[in-house]
C-alpha positions in Angstrom: 0.0 -0.1 -0.2 1.3 3.4 -0.7 -0.3 6.9 0.3 2.1 8.8 -2.3 -0.6 9.4 -4.9 -2.6 11.5 -2.6 -0.1 13.7 -0.9 1.4 17.2 -2.1 4.6 17.0 -4.1 7.6 16.1 -1.7 5.1 14.7 1.2 5.7 10.8 2.1 3.7 10.5 5.2 1.2 12.8 7.0 0.9 13.5 11.0 -2.1 15.0 12.6 -1.6 15.8 16.2 -5.1 16.2 17.7 -6.1 17.1 21.3 -9.5 16.4 22.9 -10.1 19.4 25.3 -12.6 17.5 27.2 -11.8 19.2 30.7 -14.6 18.4 33.2 -16.8 17.1 30.3 -15.3 13.5 30.4 -16.1 12.8 33.9 -19.5 14.6 33.7 -20.5 12.6 30.4 -19.3 9.3 31.8 -21.0 9.3 35.0 -23.5 12.0 36.4 -22.3 11.5 39.8 -19.0 13.2 38.9 -20.7 16.6 39.2 -20.9 15.8 43.1 -17.2 15.0 43.2 -14.8 18.0 43.3 -11.9 15.2 42.9 -13.3 13.9 39.6 -13.9 17.3 38.3 -10.5 18.5 39.1 -8.9 15.7 37.1 -10.6 17.3 34.0 -10.0 20.8 34.9 -6.1 20.0 34.9 -6.4 20.1 31.1 -7.3 23.7 30.4 -5.5 25.0 33.6 -2.2 23.3 33.2 -2.0 20.8 30.4 -2.9 23.2 27.5 -0.2 26.1 28.5 2.4 23.3 28.8 1.6 21.7 25.5 1.0 25.2 23.7 4.5 26.1 24.7 6.3 22.9 23.5 4.2 22.9 20.0 5.5 26.9 19.9 9.1 25.7 20.4 8.5 23.0 17.7 7.1 25.0 15.3 4.2 22.8 14.5 0.3 23.5 14.5 -2.3 20.8 15.8 -6.1 20.6 15.8 -7.9 20.9 19.2 -11.6 19.2 19.6 -13.3 21.2 22.0 -17.0 20.5 23.4 -19.1 23.9 23.8 -19.2 23.7 27.2 -15.6 23.9 27.6 -15.2 26.9 25.4 -17.8 28.5 27.5 -16.2 27.7 30.7 -12.4 28.4 29.7 -13.0 31.1 27.0 -9.3 32.4 27.4 -7.9 28.9 27.3 -9.9 28.3 23.6 -8.5 31.9 22.7 -5.2 30.9 23.2 -5.5 28.0 21.3 -6.7 29.7 18.3 -4.3 32.8 18.5 -1.3 30.4 18.5 -2.5 29.3 15.2 -4.1 25.8 15.9 -7.2 24.5 14.5 -10.5 24.2 16.7 -12.9 21.5 15.8 -16.2 20.2 17.1 -16.4 17.6 20.1 -20.2 17.9 20.8 -21.4 20.4 23.7 -21.0 18.4 26.9 -19.1 15.1 25.2 -22.4 13.7 25.0 -23.5 11.1 22.5 -26.5 12.1 20.8 -29.5 9.8 20.3 -30.6 10.9 17.1 -29.5 12.9 13.7 -31.8 15.7 15.0 -30.2 16.0 18.1 -26.9 16.2 16.6 -27.8 18.8 14.3 -29.2 20.9 17.6 -26.1 20.3 19.0 -24.0 21.3 16.4 -26.0 24.6 16.0 -25.5 25.3 19.4 -21.8 24.7 19.5 -21.4 26.8 16.4 -23.4 29.8 17.9 -20.8 29.6 21.1 -17.7 29.0 18.9 -18.7 32.4 16.8 -19.3 34.2 19.8 -16.2 33.3 21.6 -13.6 32.8 19.1 -14.9 34.4 16.0 -14.9 31.3 14.0 -17.0 27.9 13.7 -15.7 24.5 13.1 -15.3 22.4 9.9 -13.6 19.3 11.5 -15.7 16.7 13.5 -14.9 14.4 16.2 -17.7 12.6 17.9 -17.0 12.0 21.8 -15.6 8.4 22.0 -15.9 8.2 18.2 -19.3 7.1 18.3 -21.2 7.6 15.0 -25.1 7.6 14.0 -26.3 6.3 10.9 -26.6 9.3 8.7 -23.9 11.1 10.5 -22.1 11.9 7.1 -25.5 13.9 5.9 -25.6 15.7 8.7 -22.2 16.9 9.1 -22.2 17.9 5.1 -25.3 19.9 5.5 -23.9 21.6 8.6 -20.6 22.5 6.6 -18.0 20.2 8.1 -15.4 19.5 5.7 -13.9 16.5 7.3 -14.3 14.0 10.3 -11.9 12.1 12.3 -14.0 9.3 14.1 -13.2 5.8 12.3 -10.4 3.1 12.3 -10.9 1.1 9.1 -8.0 2.7 6.8 -4.4 4.1 7.5 -5.1 6.8 4.6 -7.8 9.7 4.2 -10.7 8.5 2.1 -14.1 10.5 1.2 -17.5 9.6 2.5 -20.5 10.1 0.1 -23.2 12.0 1.0 -26.7 11.6 -0.3 -26.7 15.1 -1.7 -23.6 14.5 -3.9 -21.4 16.1 -1.5 -18.6 14.2 0.6 -16.8 14.2 3.6 -13.0 13.4 4.1 -12.5 10.9 6.9 -8.8 11.0 8.9 -8.9 7.7 10.2 -7.1 7.1 13.5 -7.0 4.2 16.1 -7.0 3.5 20.1 -3.5 2.7 19.4 -2.8 6.2 19.0 -4.8 7.4 21.7 -3.2 8.3 24.8 -6.2 7.4 27.2 -5.8 3.8 26.2 -2.5 3.9 27.6 -2.5 6.3 30.3 -6.0 6.9 31.6 -6.5 6.1 35.1 -9.9 6.3 37.3 -11.4 4.3 40.0 -14.8 5.7 38.9 -17.1 3.0 37.1 -16.4 2.4 34.3 -13.1 1.9 35.8 -10.0 2.5 33.5 -6.8 1.8 35.1 -3.7 1.6 32.7 -0.8 3.7 33.7 1.8 2.9 30.8 5.4 4.2 31.1 6.2 7.2 28.5 8.8 4.7 27.2 6.2 2.0 26.5 4.0 4.2 24.5 7.0 5.9 22.7 8.1 2.6 21.5 4.3 1.9 20.2 3.9 5.2 18.5 7.3 5.1 16.9 6.8 1.8 15.5 3.5 2.8 14.1 4.8 5.9 12.6 7.8 4.1 11.2 5.4 1.5 9.5 3.3 4.1 8.3 6.0 6.1 6.9 6.8 3.3 4.7 3.6 2.7 3.3 3.0 6.5 3.1 0.1 6.5 5.3 -1.2 9.1 7.9 -0.9 8.8 11.7 -3.7 10.5 13.7 -2.9 11.1 17.2 -5.6 11.5 19.9 -4.5 13.0 22.9 -6.3 14.8 25.8 -4.6 17.7 27.7 -6.0 16.6 31.1 -3.9 13.3 30.1 -1.0 14.3 28.0 -0.4 17.5 29.5 1.6 16.1 32.6 5.3 16.8 32.4 6.8 13.7 31.5 4.2 13.3 28.9 4.9 16.3 27.3 8.6 15.7 27.2 7.4 12.1 25.5 5.5 13.9 22.9 8.3 16.8 22.2 10.7 13.8 21.5 8.2 12.1 19.2 7.7 15.1 17.3 11.6 15.7 17.2 11.8 12.0 15.9 9.0 12.5 13.3 10.4 15.7 12.0 13.9 14.0 11.1 11.9 11.8 8.3 12.1 13.4 5.0 8.9 14.4 3.6 6.8 13.9 6.8 4.0 16.5 6.9 2.7 17.4 10.2 -0.1 19.7 9.7 -3.7 20.3 11.4 -6.5 18.1 10.1 -8.3 20.9 7.9 -4.9 21.2 6.1 -4.9 17.5 5.3 -8.2 17.2 4.6 -8.1 20.3 1.9 -5.0 19.0 0.3 -6.2 15.4 -0.3 -9.9 15.8 -1.2 -9.3 16.6 -4.9 -7.5 12.9 -5.2 -10.1 10.9 -3.1 -12.7 8.8 -4.4 -16.1 8.7 -2.7 -17.4 5.6 -1.0 -20.9 5.0 0.3 -21.3 6.4 3.9 -21.0 4.1 6.8 -22.5 2.2 7.7 -24.8 1.8 4.8 -23.3 0.1 1.7 -19.8 -1.2 1.1 -19.4 -2.5 4.8 -21.2 -5.3 6.4 -24.1 -4.4 8.7 -25.3 -7.4 10.6 -29.1 -7.4 11.7 -29.4 -6.5 15.5 -30.6 -10.2 16.2 -27.0 -11.3 14.9 -24.9 -9.0 17.4 -23.7 -10.3 20.7 -25.3 -8.8 23.8 -23.1 -6.6 26.1 -23.3 -4.4 29.1 -21.5 -1.8 26.8 -23.9 -2.2 23.9 -24.3 0.9 21.6 -20.7 2.2 22.6 -17.5 1.3 21.4 -15.7 2.5 24.2 -13.6 -0.3 25.7 
């Protein structure tokens, strides 16, 4: 497999450094009882209060731009943090209002409209990149996003190259695929709160995983979309690890580090549209054939 045919001249491999600035919404959305737990909420508040400034300084030194997907509630609660991210030249993308999972396409549209108003008021801009909280995607999401003016999404995990979703109105939406393997919470997120998640990997372990994945994607001409969270990745040792990873990536000729929107716009003219997920082109078993699970309806491990 080679992605050389879709990249701009001189580019061999693309890397998107994306950050989901969930702040307290991660805890508020996963367990309503978090609203009464200052200890839980403080873990989220670390992101905008400490993690973001530390990350912004490192990214400034590295002279790279990234994408921050921010829930509307976080933009309202931490407007100066959101403005600082935008002022540093980073893209601001959509990530729900309260990191919630919409129950219908109509609710998705309502949340998008609500967040657009907030971002326009606080930041003077509206998002064109979409990431669903926990990567949950409703059927028909492509049509909703295209009708709402989005140019790309980064939600699915079925490819190592960008591709184009076809919308029913004839338009399309670029997908920048990612993976749990490239996500910091899969390695670092610790919480005693149910549903419990308790991995705390060493930075050496994660550095080895991400470097090995990058090396393989570089050889194949693919894309690496890292998904990180300032409340997790913003800790001192992890920012240093990311700093080292960026230095390594930049040392490989032809590596392009860019915000999601820059990558999506560069490759879109060269992509062939495929039917929207999950309709057409991919198997969709009947509900009766699906195994029952306590986490049914969620792709969260």
